[in-house]
C-alpha positions as CSV (number, residue, x, y, z in Angstrom):
1,M,-20.4,17.8,8.4
2,N,-16.7,17.2,9.1
3,K,-14.7,15.4,6.5
4,P,-13.2,12.1,7.8
5,Y,-9.8,13.1,6.5
6,Q,-8.2,16.5,6.6
7,E,-7.1,18.2,3.4
8,I,-3.7,19.8,3.7
9,S,-1.3,21.5,1.3
10,L,2.4,21.7,1.5
11,L,2.3,25.2,3.1
12,E,-0.4,24.1,5.6
13,F,1.7,21.0,6.5
14,Q,4.8,23.1,7.1
15,T,2.7,25.5,9.3
16,K,0.9,22.8,11.2
17,Y,3.7,20.4,11.9
18,Q,6.8,22.4,13.1
19,T,7.6,20.6,16.3
20,E,7.6,17.2,17.9
21,E,4.7,18.3,20.1
22,D,2.6,19.1,17.0
23,C,3.1,15.6,15.7
24,E,2.4,14.0,19.1
25,K,-0.9,15.8,19.3
26,R,-2.0,14.5,15.9
27,L,-1.0,11.0,16.8
28,F,-2.9,11.2,20.1
29,D,-6.1,12.3,18.3
30,L,-5.7,9.5,15.7
31,R,-5.1,6.8,18.3
32,W,-7.8,7.9,20.7
33,P,-10.3,10.1,18.8
34,Q,-12.8,9.7,21.8
35,G,-10.1,10.4,24.4
36,F,-7.5,8.1,25.9
37,A,-8.5,4.4,26.4
38,C,-6.1,2.0,28.0
39,P,-5.2,-0.7,25.5
40,S,-5.1,-3.2,28.4
41,C,-8.3,-2.5,30.4
42,G,-10.1,0.3,28.5
43,H,-10.0,2.8,31.4
44,Q,-10.0,6.4,30.3
45,E,-7.9,8.2,33.0
46,Y,-4.2,8.3,32.7
47,Y,-1.0,9.9,33.9
48,H,1.4,11.4,31.3
49,V,4.9,10.2,32.1
50,T,6.4,13.2,30.3
51,K,10.1,12.3,30.4
52,R,9.6,8.9,28.9
53,K,6.7,10.0,26.7
54,L,4.4,7.3,28.0
55,Y,0.7,7.2,29.1
56,Q,0.0,5.2,32.2
57,C,-3.4,4.0,33.0
58,K,-4.7,5.1,36.5
59,K,-6.5,1.9,37.0
60,C,-4.3,-1.0,35.9
61,R,-1.0,1.0,35.6
62,H,-0.4,-0.3,32.1
63,Q,2.0,2.0,30.2
64,T,1.8,2.7,26.5
65,S,3.3,5.1,24.0
66,L,1.8,7.0,21.0
67,T,3.7,4.7,18.6
68,A,3.2,1.4,20.3
69,G,1.8,-1.2,17.9
70,T,2.0,1.1,14.9
71,V,4.6,1.0,12.0
72,M,6.5,3.5,14.2
73,H,6.8,1.1,17.1
74,N,10.0,1.5,19.1
75,T,11.3,4.1,16.7
76,R,14.2,6.3,17.7
77,T,13.5,8.7,14.8
78,S,11.7,11.9,15.7
79,L,8.0,12.0,14.8
80,L,8.6,15.2,12.9
81,L,10.9,13.2,10.5
82,W,8.3,10.5,10.3
83,F,5.6,13.0,9.4
84,W,7.8,14.5,6.7
85,A,8.6,11.0,5.3
86,I,4.9,10.2,5.2
87,Y,4.0,13.5,3.6
88,L,6.7,13.3,0.9
89,T,5.8,9.6,0.1
90,S,2.1,10.2,-0.1
91,T,2.1,13.4,-2.2
92,D,4.8,12.7,-4.8
93,K,3.3,10.7,-7.6
94,R,6.8,9.4,-8.6
95,G,7.4,8.1,-5.1
96,F,10.7,8.3,-3.2
97,S,13.7,6.0,-3.3
98,A,15.6,5.5,0.0
99,L,18.5,7.4,-1.5
100,S,16.3,10.4,-2.4
101,L,14.6,10.4,1.0
102,S,17.9,10.1,2.9
103,K,19.2,13.2,1.0
104,K,15.9,15.1,1.4
105,L,15.7,14.6,5.2
106,G,19.3,14.2,6.1
107,L,18.9,10.5,7.2
108,S,21.2,7.6,6.8
109,Y,20.3,5.4,3.8
110,W,19.2,2.4,5.9
111,K,17.0,4.5,8.2
112,A,15.3,6.0,5.1
113,W,15.0,2.6,3.6
114,T,13.4,1.1,6.7
115,M,11.0,4.0,7.1
116,L,9.8,3.7,3.5
117,H,9.2,0.0,3.7
118,K,7.3,0.4,7.0
119,I,5.2,3.1,5.3
120,R,4.6,0.7,2.4
121,H,3.6,-2.0,4.9
122,A,0.9,0.4,6.1
123,M,-0.3,1.0,2.5
124,K,-0.6,-2.8,2.0
125,N,-2.5,-3.3,5.2
126,R,-5.0,-0.5,4.4
127,D,-5.7,-1.8,0.8
128,S,-6.1,-5.4,2.0
129,T,-9.4,-4.4,3.6
130,Y,-11.1,-3.7,0.3
131,Q,-12.7,-6.1,-2.2
132,L,-13.2,-5.4,-5.9
133,T,-16.7,-4.9,-7.4
134,G,-18.2,-4.1,-10.8
135,I,-16.7,-5.8,-13.9
136,V,-13.3,-7.0,-12.6
137,E,-10.5,-7.2,-15.2
138,I,-7.8,-9.8,-14.4
139,D,-4.6,-10.2,-16.3
140,D,-1.0,-11.2,-15.7
141,S,2.3,-9.5,-16.4
142,F,6.0,-9.9,-15.8
143,F,8.3,-7.5,-14.1
144,G,12.1,-7.2,-13.9
145,S,14.9,-8.7,-15.9
146,S,15.0,-12.1,-17.4
147,T,17.6,-14.6,-16.3
148,K,20.9,-14.0,-18.0
149,G,21.0,-15.7,-21.4
150,S,17.2,-16.3,-21.5
151,S,15.4,-15.2,-24.7
152,K,11.9,-16.1,-23.6
153,R,9.3,-13.4,-23.4
154,G,5.8,-13.1,-22.0
155,R,4.5,-16.1,-20.1
156,G,7.6,-18.1,-20.8
157,T,9.9,-15.6,-19.3
158,S,12.0,-15.9,-16.1
159,K,10.8,-12.5,-14.9
160,T,8.6,-12.1,-11.8
161,A,4.9,-13.0,-12.4
162,V,2.3,-10.5,-11.2
163,I,-1.5,-10.8,-11.3
164,V,-3.2,-7.5,-11.9
165,E,-6.9,-6.9,-10.9
166,A,-8.9,-3.8,-11.6
167,S,-12.6,-3.0,-10.8
168,T,-14.3,-1.2,-13.7
169,H,-17.6,0.6,-13.8
170,G,-18.6,1.6,-17.3
171,D,-15.7,3.5,-18.9
172,A,-14.1,4.2,-15.5
173,V,-11.7,2.3,-13.4
174,G,-12.1,2.1,-9.7
175,F,-9.8,0.1,-7.4
176,A,-6.6,-1.8,-8.4
177,K,-4.6,-4.6,-6.9
178,M,-1.3,-6.2,-8.0
179,T,0.0,-9.4,-6.5
180,V,3.4,-11.1,-7.0
181,V,2.9,-14.9,-7.5
182,D,5.3,-17.7,-8.0
183,K,3.6,-18.7,-11.2
184,V,0.4,-17.9,-13.2
185,D,-1.7,-21.1,-12.5
186,S,-5.2,-22.0,-11.5
187,A,-4.3,-22.2,-7.8
188,S,-2.9,-18.7,-7.7
189,I,-5.8,-17.3,-9.6
190,D,-8.4,-19.1,-7.4
191,H,-6.7,-17.9,-4.2
192,L,-6.6,-14.2,-5.4
193,V,-10.1,-14.1,-6.7
194,K,-11.5,-15.5,-3.5
195,A,-9.6,-13.0,-1.4
196,S,-9.9,-9.8,-3.4
197,V,-13.2,-10.0,-5.5
198,R,-16.6,-9.6,-3.8
199,V,-18.9,-12.6,-4.4
200,N,-21.0,-12.8,-7.6
201,Q,-19.1,-10.2,-9.7
202,P,-18.5,-10.4,-13.5
203,V,-14.8,-11.2,-14.0
204,K,-13.2,-10.5,-17.4
205,T,-10.0,-12.3,-18.5
206,D,-8.2,-13.3,-21.7
207,G,-8.3,-16.8,-23.1
208,L,-5.5,-18.3,-21.0
209,P,-6.9,-21.7,-19.8
210,V,-5.9,-21.2,-16.1
211,Y,-8.5,-18.4,-15.9
212,T,-11.4,-20.9,-16.3
213,I,-11.1,-21.5,-12.5
214,V,-12.9,-18.1,-12.0
215,S,-16.3,-19.5,-12.8
216,K,-15.8,-22.2,-10.2
217,S,-15.4,-19.4,-7.6
218,G,-19.0,-18.4,-8.1
219,H,-18.4,-15.5,-10.5
220,N,-19.7,-14.7,-14.0
221,H,-16.6,-15.4,-16.1
222,I,-16.3,-13.3,-19.2
223,Q,-13.4,-14.9,-21.1
224,E,-12.3,-13.3,-24.4
225,I,-9.6,-14.7,-26.6
226,V,-7.1,-12.1,-27.7
227,K,-6.3,-13.7,-31.0
228,G,-6.9,-11.3,-33.8
229,K,-7.2,-8.4,-31.4
230,K,-4.8,-6.2,-29.5
231,A,-4.6,-7.2,-25.8
232,H,-5.3,-3.7,-24.6
233,E,-8.6,-3.7,-26.5
234,V,-9.8,-6.7,-24.5
235,L,-8.4,-5.7,-21.1
236,K,-8.0,-2.0,-21.3
237,W,-7.5,-1.0,-17.7
238,T,-5.2,-3.8,-16.6
239,H,-2.9,-2.9,-19.5
240,I,-2.8,0.8,-18.6
241,L,-2.1,-0.1,-15.0
242,I,0.7,-2.5,-15.9
243,S,2.4,0.1,-18.1
244,N,2.1,2.8,-15.5
245,A,3.3,0.6,-12.7
246,K,6.4,-0.4,-14.7
247,S,7.1,3.3,-15.5
248,F,6.7,4.2,-11.8
249,I,9.0,1.4,-10.6
250,M,11.7,1.8,-13.2
251,G,11.6,5.6,-13.1
252,T,12.0,5.8,-9.3
253,F,13.8,2.7,-8.2
254,H,15.7,1.8,-11.4
255,R,16.7,-1.6,-10.2
256,F,14.7,-4.0,-8.2
257,G,14.4,-7.7,-7.4
258,K,11.5,-10.0,-6.6
259,K,12.1,-9.7,-2.9
260,H,10.7,-6.1,-2.6
261,L,8.7,-5.9,-5.8
262,Q,5.4,-6.5,-3.9
263,A,6.1,-3.5,-1.7
264,Y,6.6,-1.2,-4.7
265,L,3.4,-2.5,-6.3
266,D,1.6,-1.9,-3.0
267,E,2.8,1.7,-3.0
268,F,1.8,2.2,-6.7
269,C,-1.7,0.8,-6.1
270,Y,-2.3,2.7,-2.8
271,R,-1.6,6.0,-4.5
272,F,-3.6,5.1,-7.6
273,N,-6.6,4.0,-5.5
274,R,-6.7,7.5,-3.9
275,R,-5.9,9.6,-7.0
276,K,-9.2,11.5,-6.5
277,W,-8.2,12.7,-3.0
278,E,-4.8,14.3,-3.5
279,L,-5.1,16.8,-0.7
280,Q,-6.1,14.1,1.7
281,L,-3.3,11.8,0.9
282,F,-1.0,12.7,3.9
283,D,-3.8,12.4,6.4
284,R,-5.0,9.2,4.9
285,L,-1.5,7.7,5.0
286,V,-0.6,8.9,8.5
287,T,-3.9,7.4,9.7
288,A,-3.0,4.1,8.0
289,C,0.5,4.1,9.6
290,V,-1.1,4.5,13.1
291,N,-3.7,1.8,12.5
292,S,-1.3,-0.7,10.9
293,Q,0.4,-3.4,12.9
294,A,4.1,-3.1,13.8
295,I,6.7,-4.6,11.5
296,Y,10.4,-5.0,12.3
297,F,13.6,-4.5,10.4
298,A,14.3,-8.2,10.5
299,E,10.9,-9.0,8.9
300,L,11.6,-6.5,6.1
301,T,15.0,-8.0,5.2
302,Q,14.2,-11.7,5.6
Protein backbone atom coordinates (compact mmCIF):
# COMPACT_ATOMS: atom_id res chain seq x y z
CA MET A 1 0.00 0.00 0.00
CA ASN A 2 1.43 3.35 -1.07
CA LYS A 3 1.66 6.11 1.50
CA PRO A 4 -0.43 9.18 0.60
CA TYR A 5 2.56 11.44 1.23
CA GLN A 6 6.19 10.83 0.34
CA GLU A 7 8.83 10.76 3.05
CA ILE A 8 11.93 12.68 2.04
CA SER A 9 15.17 13.59 3.80
CA LEU A 10 17.37 16.57 3.00
CA LEU A 11 19.76 14.43 0.94
CA GLU A 12 16.87 12.84 -0.94
CA PHE A 13 15.35 16.27 -1.59
CA GLN A 14 18.64 17.58 -3.01
CA THR A 15 18.95 14.52 -5.24
CA LYS A 16 15.35 14.48 -6.43
CA TYR A 17 14.87 18.19 -7.14
CA GLN A 18 17.91 19.50 -9.01
CA THR A 19 16.26 21.18 -11.99
CA GLU A 20 13.15 23.12 -12.94
CA GLU A 21 11.94 20.07 -14.87
CA ASP A 22 12.12 17.92 -11.71
CA CYS A 23 9.80 20.36 -9.93
CA GLU A 24 7.46 20.64 -12.92
CA LYS A 25 7.02 16.87 -12.99
CA ARG A 26 6.07 16.78 -9.30
CA LEU A 27 3.60 19.65 -9.70
CA PHE A 28 2.01 17.93 -12.71
CA ASP A 29 1.52 14.73 -10.69
CA LEU A 30 0.05 16.69 -7.78
CA ARG A 31 -2.36 18.71 -9.94
CA TRP A 32 -3.45 15.80 -12.13
CA PRO A 33 -2.75 12.51 -10.31
CA GLN A 34 -5.03 10.64 -12.77
CA GLY A 35 -3.55 12.40 -15.79
CA PHE A 36 -4.28 15.84 -17.27
CA ALA A 37 -7.85 17.08 -17.02
CA CYS A 38 -8.78 20.43 -18.56
CA PRO A 39 -9.95 22.80 -15.78
CA SER A 40 -12.51 24.21 -18.23
CA CYS A 41 -14.12 21.15 -19.82
CA GLY A 42 -12.46 18.13 -18.20
CA HIS A 43 -11.05 16.73 -21.47
CA GLN A 44 -7.89 14.70 -20.94
CA GLU A 45 -5.91 15.28 -24.12
CA TYR A 46 -3.65 18.29 -24.41
CA TYR A 47 -0.84 20.01 -26.26
CA HIS A 48 2.21 21.10 -24.30
CA VAL A 49 3.11 24.65 -25.32
CA THR A 50 6.72 24.21 -24.29
CA LYS A 51 8.06 27.75 -24.76
CA ARG A 52 5.29 29.28 -22.66
CA LYS A 53 5.06 26.30 -20.29
CA LEU A 54 1.32 25.97 -20.85
CA TYR A 55 -1.01 23.02 -21.32
CA GLN A 56 -3.67 23.51 -24.02
CA CYS A 57 -6.77 21.37 -24.13
CA LYS A 58 -7.24 19.64 -27.49
CA LYS A 59 -11.02 19.96 -27.23
CA CYS A 60 -11.82 23.48 -26.00
CA ARG A 61 -8.32 24.99 -26.48
CA HIS A 62 -8.29 26.36 -22.93
CA GLN A 63 -4.75 27.01 -21.73
CA THR A 64 -3.52 26.56 -18.19
CA SER A 65 -0.21 26.37 -16.38
CA LEU A 66 1.09 24.17 -13.56
CA THR A 67 0.83 27.04 -11.09
CA ALA A 68 -2.51 28.55 -12.19
CA GLY A 69 -4.85 28.95 -9.22
CA THR A 70 -2.23 27.85 -6.68
CA VAL A 71 -0.26 29.99 -4.22
CA MET A 72 2.40 30.14 -6.96
CA HIS A 73 -0.06 31.68 -9.42
CA ASN A 74 1.63 34.06 -11.91
CA THR A 75 4.97 33.63 -10.17
CA ARG A 76 8.14 34.80 -11.88
CA THR A 77 10.27 32.91 -9.38
CA SER A 78 11.63 29.54 -10.46
CA LEU A 79 9.86 26.44 -9.17
CA LEU A 80 13.18 25.19 -7.84
CA LEU A 81 13.40 28.21 -5.53
CA TRP A 82 9.77 27.66 -4.51
CA PHE A 83 10.49 24.05 -3.68
CA TRP A 84 13.51 25.05 -1.59
CA ALA A 85 11.46 27.69 0.24
CA ILE A 86 8.71 25.13 0.96
CA TYR A 87 11.24 22.53 2.09
CA LEU A 88 13.08 24.90 4.44
CA THR A 89 9.85 26.33 5.87
CA SER A 90 8.29 22.93 6.48
CA THR A 91 11.27 21.18 8.04
CA ASP A 92 12.82 23.82 10.32
CA LYS A 93 10.92 23.83 13.63
CA ARG A 94 12.00 27.41 14.28
CA GLY A 95 10.58 28.61 10.97
CA PHE A 96 12.22 31.15 8.69
CA SER A 97 12.00 34.92 8.74
CA ALA A 98 11.96 36.70 5.38
CA LEU A 99 15.47 38.02 6.06
CA SER A 100 16.81 34.54 6.80
CA LEU A 101 15.16 33.02 3.72
CA SER A 102 16.39 35.84 1.47
CA LYS A 103 19.96 35.20 2.60
CA LYS A 104 19.64 31.42 2.36
CA LEU A 105 18.24 31.43 -1.20
CA GLY A 106 19.74 34.65 -2.56
CA LEU A 107 16.37 36.37 -2.96
CA SER A 108 15.34 39.96 -2.38
CA TYR A 109 13.77 40.56 1.03
CA TRP A 110 10.33 41.32 -0.41
CA LYS A 111 10.32 38.29 -2.69
CA ALA A 112 11.19 36.06 0.27
CA TRP A 113 8.56 37.83 2.42
CA THR A 114 5.86 37.32 -0.23
CA MET A 115 6.72 33.65 -0.75
CA LEU A 116 6.63 32.93 2.98
CA HIS A 117 3.26 34.58 3.45
CA LYS A 118 1.83 32.70 0.48
CA ILE A 119 3.10 29.46 1.97
CA ARG A 120 1.51 30.38 5.31
CA HIS A 121 -1.72 31.07 3.43
CA ALA A 122 -1.63 27.47 2.17
CA MET A 123 -1.02 26.26 5.73
CA LYS A 124 -4.05 28.18 6.95
CA ASN A 125 -6.29 26.84 4.18
CA ARG A 126 -5.23 23.25 4.85
CA ASP A 127 -5.88 23.43 8.58
CA SER A 128 -9.24 25.16 8.09
CA THR A 129 -10.65 21.85 6.79
CA TYR A 130 -10.31 20.13 10.19
CA GLN A 131 -12.61 20.24 13.22
CA LEU A 132 -11.58 19.49 16.79
CA THR A 133 -12.78 16.38 18.64
CA GLY A 134 -12.30 14.80 22.05
CA ILE A 135 -12.15 17.01 25.15
CA VAL A 136 -11.47 20.42 23.60
CA GLU A 137 -9.61 22.90 25.77
CA ILE A 138 -10.27 26.57 25.01
CA ASP A 139 -8.40 29.49 26.55
CA ASP A 140 -7.40 33.01 25.65
CA SER A 141 -4.02 34.72 25.64
CA PHE A 142 -2.44 37.98 24.58
CA PHE A 143 0.47 38.41 22.20
CA GLY A 144 2.74 41.34 21.42
CA SER A 145 3.56 44.53 23.26
CA SER A 146 1.17 46.66 25.25
CA THR A 147 0.39 50.22 24.22
CA LYS A 148 3.13 52.54 25.41
CA GLY A 149 2.46 53.66 28.95
CA SER A 150 -0.08 50.93 29.67
CA SER A 151 0.47 48.93 32.86
CA LYS A 152 -2.46 46.54 32.42
CA ARG A 153 -1.81 42.82 32.16
CA GLY A 154 -3.80 39.75 31.21
CA ARG A 155 -7.35 40.35 29.98
CA GLY A 156 -7.06 44.08 30.61
CA THR A 157 -4.05 44.53 28.34
CA SER A 158 -3.84 46.33 25.02
CA LYS A 159 -1.98 43.40 23.47
CA THR A 160 -3.56 41.32 20.69
CA ALA A 161 -6.15 38.80 21.88
CA VAL A 162 -5.86 35.20 20.68
CA ILE A 163 -8.25 32.30 21.30
CA VAL A 164 -6.42 28.96 21.64
CA GLU A 165 -8.16 25.61 21.08
CA ALA A 166 -6.69 22.14 21.54
CA SER A 167 -8.26 18.72 21.12
CA THR A 168 -7.15 16.32 23.85
CA HIS A 169 -7.51 12.55 24.12
CA GLY A 170 -6.60 11.23 27.55
CA ASP A 171 -3.15 12.57 28.40
CA ALA A 172 -2.32 13.36 24.77
CA VAL A 173 -2.96 16.46 22.70
CA GLY A 174 -4.13 16.20 19.11
CA PHE A 175 -4.92 19.15 16.89
CA ALA A 176 -4.52 22.84 17.75
CA LYS A 177 -5.99 26.08 16.43
CA MET A 178 -5.13 29.67 17.32
CA THR A 179 -7.25 32.60 16.19
CA VAL A 180 -6.68 36.35 16.51
CA VAL A 181 -9.83 38.15 17.71
CA ASP A 182 -10.70 41.78 18.32
CA LYS A 183 -11.75 40.95 21.85
CA VAL A 184 -12.52 37.97 24.06
CA ASP A 185 -16.31 38.05 24.22
CA SER A 186 -19.24 35.67 23.84
CA ALA A 187 -19.73 36.46 20.14
CA SER A 188 -16.12 35.61 19.30
CA ILE A 189 -16.21 32.38 21.33
CA ASP A 190 -19.53 31.31 19.81
CA HIS A 191 -18.31 31.90 16.26
CA LEU A 192 -15.07 29.98 16.76
CA VAL A 193 -16.65 27.02 18.54
CA LYS A 194 -19.27 26.59 15.81
CA ALA A 195 -16.59 26.75 13.12
CA SER A 196 -13.83 24.65 14.64
CA VAL A 197 -15.36 22.14 17.08
CA ARG A 198 -17.31 19.10 15.86
CA VAL A 199 -20.84 18.93 17.28
CA ASN A 200 -21.50 17.41 20.70
CA GLN A 201 -17.95 17.52 22.04
CA PRO A 202 -16.98 18.16 25.69
CA VAL A 203 -15.40 21.63 25.86
CA LYS A 204 -13.26 22.64 28.84
CA THR A 205 -12.64 26.28 29.80
CA ASP A 206 -11.78 28.38 32.82
CA GLY A 207 -14.38 30.33 34.75
CA LEU A 208 -14.52 33.46 32.58
CA PRO A 209 -18.27 34.26 32.13
CA VAL A 210 -18.00 34.70 28.33
CA TYR A 211 -17.35 30.97 27.98
CA THR A 212 -20.86 30.06 29.16
CA ILE A 213 -21.93 30.56 25.52
CA VAL A 214 -20.28 27.16 24.78
CA SER A 215 -23.20 25.19 26.26
CA LYS A 216 -25.60 27.10 24.01
CA SER A 217 -23.69 25.80 20.99
CA GLY A 218 -24.72 22.24 21.83
CA HIS A 219 -21.57 21.10 23.62
CA ASN A 220 -21.01 19.65 27.08
CA HIS A 221 -19.35 22.61 28.78
CA ILE A 222 -16.82 21.76 31.49
CA GLN A 223 -16.10 25.07 33.20
CA GLU A 224 -13.53 25.06 35.99
CA ILE A 225 -12.70 28.13 38.04
CA VAL A 226 -8.97 28.69 38.31
CA LYS A 227 -9.13 30.40 41.71
CA GLY A 228 -6.96 28.51 44.20
CA LYS A 229 -5.29 26.55 41.40
CA LYS A 230 -2.61 27.23 38.85
CA ALA A 231 -4.04 27.93 35.40
CA HIS A 232 -1.83 25.33 33.72
CA GLU A 233 -3.33 22.66 35.99
CA VAL A 234 -6.82 23.41 34.68
CA LEU A 235 -5.96 23.88 31.01
CA LYS A 236 -2.64 22.07 30.59
CA TRP A 237 -2.34 21.86 26.82
CA THR A 238 -3.52 25.32 25.85
CA HIS A 239 -0.97 26.79 28.27
CA ILE A 240 1.82 24.68 26.80
CA LEU A 241 0.78 25.72 23.28
CA ILE A 242 0.64 29.41 24.22
CA SER A 243 4.11 29.27 25.74
CA ASN A 244 5.56 27.42 22.74
CA ALA A 245 3.89 29.72 20.22
CA LYS A 246 5.26 32.83 21.92
CA SER A 247 8.75 31.34 21.99
CA PHE A 248 8.46 30.40 18.30
CA ILE A 249 7.30 33.85 17.20
CA MET A 250 9.68 35.88 19.35
CA GLY A 251 12.63 33.58 18.63
CA THR A 252 12.21 33.73 14.85
CA PHE A 253 10.49 37.00 14.03
CA HIS A 254 11.51 39.10 17.09
CA ARG A 255 9.05 41.89 16.34
CA PHE A 256 5.54 41.55 14.98
CA GLY A 257 2.28 43.43 14.85
CA LYS A 258 -1.35 42.39 14.88
CA LYS A 259 -1.54 42.60 11.09
CA HIS A 260 0.49 39.44 10.44
CA LEU A 261 0.20 37.68 13.80
CA GLN A 262 -2.47 35.31 12.47
CA ALA A 263 -0.12 34.13 9.70
CA TYR A 264 2.63 33.29 12.22
CA LEU A 265 0.14 31.44 14.42
CA ASP A 266 -1.09 29.51 11.37
CA GLU A 267 2.48 28.42 10.66
CA PHE A 268 3.05 27.36 14.26
CA CYS A 269 -0.17 25.32 14.38
CA TYR A 270 0.38 23.74 10.96
CA ARG A 271 3.78 22.42 11.99
CA PHE A 272 2.56 21.39 15.46
CA ASN A 273 -0.38 19.48 14.00
CA ARG A 274 1.99 17.42 11.84
CA ARG A 275 4.72 16.85 14.40
CA LYS A 276 4.38 13.06 14.06
CA TRP A 277 5.13 13.11 10.33
CA GLU A 278 8.41 15.02 10.12
CA LEU A 279 9.73 13.28 7.00
CA GLN A 280 6.43 13.94 5.19
CA LEU A 281 6.32 17.65 5.98
CA PHE A 282 7.72 18.84 2.65
CA ASP A 283 5.40 16.69 0.57
CA ARG A 284 2.41 17.63 2.70
CA LEU A 285 3.16 21.34 2.37
CA VAL A 286 3.90 21.34 -1.36
CA THR A 287 0.59 19.50 -1.80
CA ALA A 288 -1.17 22.16 0.30
CA CYS A 289 0.44 24.91 -1.80
CA VAL A 290 -0.84 23.30 -5.00
CA ASN A 291 -4.35 22.80 -3.65
CA SER A 292 -4.64 26.22 -1.98
CA GLN A 293 -6.29 29.11 -3.76
CA ALA A 294 -4.19 31.93 -5.18
CA ILE A 295 -3.47 35.00 -3.09
CA TYR A 296 -1.89 38.21 -4.33
CA PHE A 297 0.67 40.59 -2.88
CA ALA A 298 -1.95 43.33 -2.52
CA GLU A 299 -4.08 41.02 -0.37
CA LEU A 300 -1.11 40.19 1.85
CA THR A 301 -0.31 43.84 2.52
CA GLN A 302 -3.78 45.34 2.86
